[in-house]
N, CA and C of each residue as an Amber inpcrd file, in Angstrom:
protein
   222
  12.0850000 -19.3420000  67.6250000  13.2970000 -19.1750000  66.8600000
  14.4330000 -18.8670000  67.8310000  15.6020000 -19.3780000  67.5340000
  16.7720000 -19.1360000  68.3690000  17.6990000 -18.1360000  67.7000000
  18.4850000 -17.4660000  68.5170000  19.4660000 -16.5140000  68.0070000
  20.8470000 -17.0780000  68.2660000  21.7010000 -16.9750000  67.2720000
  23.0710000 -17.4580000  67.3610000  24.0070000 -16.3030000  67.0420000
  24.9650000 -16.0620000  67.9050000  25.9380000 -14.9950000  67.6670000
  27.1950000 -15.6030000  67.0620000  27.6430000 -15.0340000  65.9660000
  28.8450000 -15.5010000  65.2800000  29.7830000 -14.3190000  65.1380000
  31.0410000 -14.5300000  65.4880000  32.0340000 -13.4670000  65.3490000
  32.9110000 -13.7420000  64.1350000  33.1240000 -12.7020000  63.3290000
  34.0280000 -12.8020000  62.1930000  34.9230000 -11.5600000  62.1880000
  36.0460000 -11.6940000  61.5340000  36.9670000 -10.5550000  61.4810000
  36.4530000  -9.4950000  60.5090000  36.9860000  -8.3010000  60.6340000
  36.6390000  -7.2260000  59.7030000  37.0210000  -7.6130000  58.2740000
  38.1370000  -8.3250000  58.1350000  38.5830000  -8.7550000  56.7980000
  37.5540000  -9.6900000  56.1800000  37.0810000 -10.6700000  56.9580000
  36.0620000 -11.5970000  56.4550000  34.7540000 -10.8690000  56.1480000
  34.4130000  -9.9330000  56.9920000  33.1900000  -9.1490000  56.8030000
  33.2230000  -8.4620000  55.4390000  34.3660000  -7.8550000  55.1250000
  34.5270000  -7.1810000  53.8250000  34.6700000  -8.1890000  52.6970000
  35.4420000  -9.2510000  52.9340000  35.6820000 -10.2680000  51.9140000
  34.3820000 -10.8700000  51.3850000  33.4640000 -11.1570000  52.2910000
  32.1950000 -11.7730000  51.9020000  31.1270000 -10.7540000  51.5310000
  31.4510000  -9.4820000  51.5960000  30.5180000  -8.4390000  51.1830000
  29.2810000  -8.3540000  52.0540000  29.4500000  -8.6180000  53.3250000
  28.3080000  -8.5920000  54.2410000  27.9030000  -7.1390000  54.4840000
  26.6190000  -6.8910000  54.3610000  26.1020000  -5.5290000  54.4850000
  25.2540000  -5.3310000  55.7360000  24.9100000  -6.4310000  56.4050000
  23.9620000  -6.3620000  57.5080000  24.4930000  -7.1750000  58.6870000
  24.3070000  -6.6780000  59.8920000  24.7540000  -7.3930000  61.0800000
  23.7770000  -8.4850000  61.5130000  22.5850000  -8.4790000  60.9710000
  21.5930000  -9.4970000  61.3200000  21.2120000 -10.2500000  60.0590000
  21.6060000 -11.5310000  60.0150000  21.3360000 -12.3640000  58.8510000
  20.6270000 -13.6360000  59.2740000  19.8540000 -14.1910000  58.3710000
  19.2460000 -15.4900000  58.6310000  20.3100000 -16.5650000  58.3800000
  20.0610000 -17.7470000  58.9070000  20.9890000 -18.8480000  58.6910000
  21.1180000 -19.1450000  57.2000000  20.0090000 -19.0820000  56.4740000
  20.0330000 -19.3170000  55.0260000  20.9170000 -18.2900000  54.3220000
  20.8650000 -17.0380000  54.7800000  21.7140000 -15.9950000  54.1960000
  23.1910000 -16.2830000  54.4360000  23.5140000 -16.7280000  55.6660000
  24.9030000 -17.0490000  55.9890000  25.4050000 -18.1890000  55.1120000
  24.5990000 -19.2250000  54.9700000  24.9750000 -20.3670000  54.1240000
  25.2120000 -19.9040000  52.6920000  24.3340000 -19.0640000  52.1830000
  24.4580000 -18.5700000  50.8110000  25.7440000 -17.7530000  50.6420000
  26.0280000 -16.8780000  51.5780000  27.2090000 -16.0180000  51.5010000
  28.4890000 -16.8530000  51.5610000  28.5440000 -17.7750000  52.5130000
  29.7440000 -18.5970000  52.6710000  29.9140000 -19.5360000  51.4740000
  28.8420000 -20.1330000  51.0010000  28.9150000 -21.0280000  49.8460000
  29.4200000 -20.2900000  48.6070000  28.9100000 -19.0970000  48.4020000
  29.3420000 -18.2920000  47.2580000  30.8310000 -17.9530000  47.3750000
  31.2630000 -17.5910000  48.5740000  32.6720000 -17.2710000  48.7910000
  33.5700000 -18.4660000  48.5630000  33.1510000 -19.6310000  49.0320000
  33.9420000 -20.8460000  48.8390000  34.0030000 -21.2330000  47.3680000
  32.8850000 -21.0830000  46.6690000  32.8680000 -21.3950000  45.2410000
  33.8260000 -20.4820000  44.4790000  33.8570000 -19.2080000  44.8500000
  34.7680000 -18.2680000  44.1940000  36.2160000 -18.6470000  44.4620000
  36.5250000 -19.0350000  45.6890000  37.8850000 -19.4520000  46.0170000
  38.2960000 -20.6710000  45.2000000  37.3810000 -21.6280000  45.0600000
  37.6770000 -22.8330000  44.2710000  37.8610000 -22.4880000  42.8020000
  37.0400000 -21.5920000  42.2830000  37.1730000 -21.1650000  40.8970000
  38.5070000 -20.4730000  40.6670000  38.8820000 -19.5770000  41.5810000
  40.1690000 -18.8810000  41.4730000  41.3230000 -19.8780000  41.4900000
  41.2280000 -20.9030000  42.3510000  42.2770000 -21.9180000  42.4260000
  42.3240000 -22.7210000  41.1250000  41.1720000 -23.0520000  40.5720000
  41.1190000 -23.7980000  39.3150000  41.7430000 -23.0010000  38.1730000
  41.4510000 -21.7160000  38.1320000  42.0170000 -20.8490000  37.0940000
  43.5330000 -20.7880000  37.2320000  44.0180000 -20.6510000  38.4660000
  45.4700000 -20.5930000  38.6960000  46.1320000 -21.9040000  38.2890000
  45.5130000 -23.0280000  38.6200000  46.0720000 -24.3310000  38.2400000
  46.0780000 -24.5140000  36.7230000  45.0200000 -24.0570000  36.0680000
  44.9590000 -24.1540000  34.6060000  46.0850000 -23.3460000  33.9760000
  46.3390000 -22.1560000  34.5090000  47.4310000 -21.3280000  33.9900000
  48.7820000 -21.9930000  34.2280000  48.9780000 -22.5470000  35.4240000
  50.2440000 -23.1990000  35.7680000  50.5330000 -24.3910000  34.8620000
  49.4820000 -25.0710000  34.4400000  49.6480000 -26.2890000  33.6450000
  49.4250000 -26.0680000  32.1530000  49.3530000 -24.8130000  31.7530000
  49.2200000 -24.4930000  30.3330000  47.8800000 -24.8710000  29.7230000
  46.8560000 -24.9250000  30.5450000  45.5400000 -25.3320000  30.0510000
  44.5720000 -24.1680000  29.8850000  44.9830000 -22.9830000  30.2770000
  44.0570000 -21.8530000  30.2690000  43.7020000 -21.3810000  28.8680000
  44.4660000 -21.8020000  27.8660000  44.1900000 -21.3730000  26.4890000
  43.3610000 -22.3530000  25.6860000  42.8950000 -23.4290000  26.3200000
  42.1140000 -24.4290000  25.5990000  40.7520000 -23.8720000  25.1720000
  40.3110000 -24.2910000  23.9930000  38.9730000 -23.9150000  23.5300000
  37.9500000 -24.8460000  24.1860000  36.6830000 -24.5100000  24.0920000
  35.6360000 -25.3710000  24.6490000  35.6510000 -26.7420000  23.9800000
  35.9300000 -26.7730000  22.6910000  36.0020000 -28.0490000  21.9680000
  37.1540000 -28.9050000  22.5090000  38.2960000 -28.2800000  22.7730000
  39.4460000 -29.0160000  23.3060000  39.1580000 -29.5300000  24.7140000
  38.4760000 -28.7270000  25.5040000  38.1010000 -29.1570000  26.8550000
  37.1560000 -30.3450000  26.7790000  36.1830000 -30.2650000  25.8870000
  35.2300000 -31.3630000  25.7180000  35.9510000 -32.6440000  25.3360000
  36.9000000 -32.5510000  24.4300000  37.6650000 -33.7330000  24.0050000
  38.4880000 -34.2970000  25.1600000  39.0840000 -33.4190000  25.9770000
  39.8580000 -33.8720000  27.1400000  38.9580000 -34.6100000  28.1300000
  37.7710000 -34.0690000  28.3800000  36.8340000 -34.7000000  29.3040000
  36.4010000 -36.0560000  28.7640000  36.0890000 -36.1260000  27.4720000
  35.6930000 -37.4040000  26.8620000  36.8060000 -38.4340000  26.9940000
  38.0480000 -38.0110000  26.7900000  39.1880000 -38.9370000  26.8870000
  39.3130000 -39.4840000  28.3030000  39.1450000 -38.6310000  29.2940000
  39.2480000 -39.0900000  30.6870000  38.1130000 -40.0520000  31.0200000
  36.8960000 -39.7080000  30.6190000  35.7410000 -40.5770000  30.8750000
  35.9490000 -41.9240000  30.1900000  36.4130000 -41.8900000  28.9500000
  36.6520000 -43.1280000  28.1950000  37.7180000 -43.9780000  28.8880000
  38.7760000 -43.3470000  29.3650000  39.8470000 -44.0930000  30.0530000
  39.3480000 -44.7150000  31.3520000  38.4300000 -44.0530000  32.0290000
  37.8990000 -44.5820000  33.3010000  36.9340000 -45.7310000  33.0650000
  36.3380000 -45.7900000  31.8850000  35.3820000 -46.8530000  31.5750000
  36.0770000 -48.1730000  31.2950000  37.3630000 -48.1390000  31.0150000
  38.1010000 -49.3680000  30.6900000  38.4430000 -50.1610000  31.9060000
């Protein structure tokens, strides 16, 4: 097994909730993937609010998705 040293800032260390200085590669991938997914979700929520879509019901969202899929099929 090989050892890889990675340096991150204190801000990133706290941002990703890292609790241990020794992590497996799989742990690093999981932590970073989770952080990136959260950032994308936060951006999606902000965009929905900016465009007046944050108040849509699940039924309205489903109808919007169906309309887009239907338009792409043409």
